[in-house]
C-alpha positions as CSV (number, residue, x, y, z in Angstrom):
1,M,-140.2,256.7,124.3
2,Y,-141.2,259.8,122.3
3,N,-140.7,260.3,118.6
4,N,-139.6,263.5,117.3
5,A,-143.1,264.9,116.6
6,G,-144.2,263.9,120.1
7,M,-141.2,265.7,121.8
8,K,-141.8,268.8,119.8
9,E,-145.5,268.9,120.7
10,L,-144.5,268.5,124.4
11,L,-142.0,271.3,124.2
12,L,-144.5,273.5,122.4
13,D,-147.0,272.9,125.1
14,E,-144.5,273.8,127.9
15,E,-143.6,276.9,126.1
16,R,-147.2,277.9,125.9
17,R,-147.9,277.3,129.6
18,M,-144.7,279.2,130.5
19,R,-146.0,282.2,128.3
20,R,-149.4,282.0,130.3
21,L,-147.5,281.8,133.6
22,N,-145.4,284.8,132.7
23,I,-148.6,286.8,131.8
24,V,-150.2,285.7,135.2
25,V,-147.1,286.8,137.1
26,D,-146.7,290.0,135.4
27,L,-150.3,290.9,135.8
28,T,-150.2,290.0,139.5
29,A,-147.2,292.2,140.0
30,A,-148.9,295.1,138.1
31,V,-152.0,294.6,140.1
32,L,-150.2,294.6,143.4
33,S,-148.2,297.6,142.4
34,Q,-150.9,299.8,140.9
35,S,-154.2,299.0,142.3
36,K,-155.9,300.2,145.5
37,L,-156.2,297.1,147.4
38,T,-156.4,296.2,151.1
39,L,-153.6,293.9,152.4
40,R,-156.1,291.0,152.5
41,E,-156.9,291.7,148.9
42,A,-153.3,291.7,147.9
43,F,-152.8,288.3,149.5
44,N,-155.8,287.1,147.8
45,V,-154.3,288.1,144.4
46,I,-151.2,286.2,145.1
47,D,-153.2,283.1,146.2
48,D,-155.1,283.4,142.9
49,A,-151.8,283.6,140.9
50,R,-150.4,280.6,142.7
51,R,-153.7,278.5,142.0
52,A,-153.2,279.4,138.3
53,A,-149.5,278.5,138.3
54,V,-150.4,275.1,139.9
55,A,-153.2,274.6,137.4
56,L,-150.6,275.2,134.6
57,F,-147.8,273.1,136.3
58,P,-149.2,270.6,138.7
59,D,-147.2,269.8,141.7
60,K,-144.9,272.8,141.2
61,G,-146.4,275.1,144.0
62,D,-143.1,274.9,145.8
63,V,-141.4,276.3,142.7
64,F,-143.8,279.2,142.6
65,D,-143.1,279.9,146.3
66,L,-139.3,279.9,145.8
67,I,-139.3,282.0,142.6
68,Y,-142.4,284.3,142.5
69,L,-143.6,284.7,146.1
70,P,-140.4,286.7,147.2
71,R,-141.1,289.1,144.4
72,F,-144.7,289.6,145.4
73,K,-143.9,290.0,149.1
74,R,-141.3,292.6,148.1
75,I,-144.0,294.6,146.3
76,I,-146.4,294.3,149.4
77,R,-143.7,295.3,151.8
78,E,-143.0,298.4,149.6
79,R,-146.5,299.2,149.2
80,F,-148.1,298.7,152.7
81,V,-146.7,300.1,156.0
82,I,-147.9,297.8,158.7
83,P,-148.6,299.6,162.0
84,G,-145.9,298.7,164.5
85,G,-143.8,297.3,161.7
86,A,-140.1,298.2,161.1
87,L,-141.1,300.9,158.6
88,S,-143.5,302.7,160.8
89,Q,-140.7,302.9,163.4
90,G,-138.2,304.4,161.0
91,R,-136.3,301.2,160.6
92,Q,-135.5,299.7,157.2
93,P,-136.8,296.2,156.6
94,A,-134.4,293.4,156.6
95,R,-133.4,292.1,153.1
C-alpha cells in the first residue's frame, strides 16, 4: 500500500493541515470575542472558518459542526444579547 516514506509524507501533510486548522479556529474565536461585529458578520466569520476547514479536510464539515461550532455559538451567545431572548428577560441560557 504505502511505503515508509509515503506514510511519513501523508502524516506530515495531515499535521500541517491540522496546524492550519488550529490557526483558523483560534483566529475565528479571537475575532468573534474581540471584534465589533454585527450578529450577521459573526455568523459570516463562522461560515468562512467552516469553508476553510472543509478546504483543508474535504468531506469533514460534519466534524467541524460537531467539534468547533458549539464553541463559536457559545462565544456568540455570551457576546450578543438577542432582544426577547432568555438573557434579555433575566433568564440564564440553557447549557
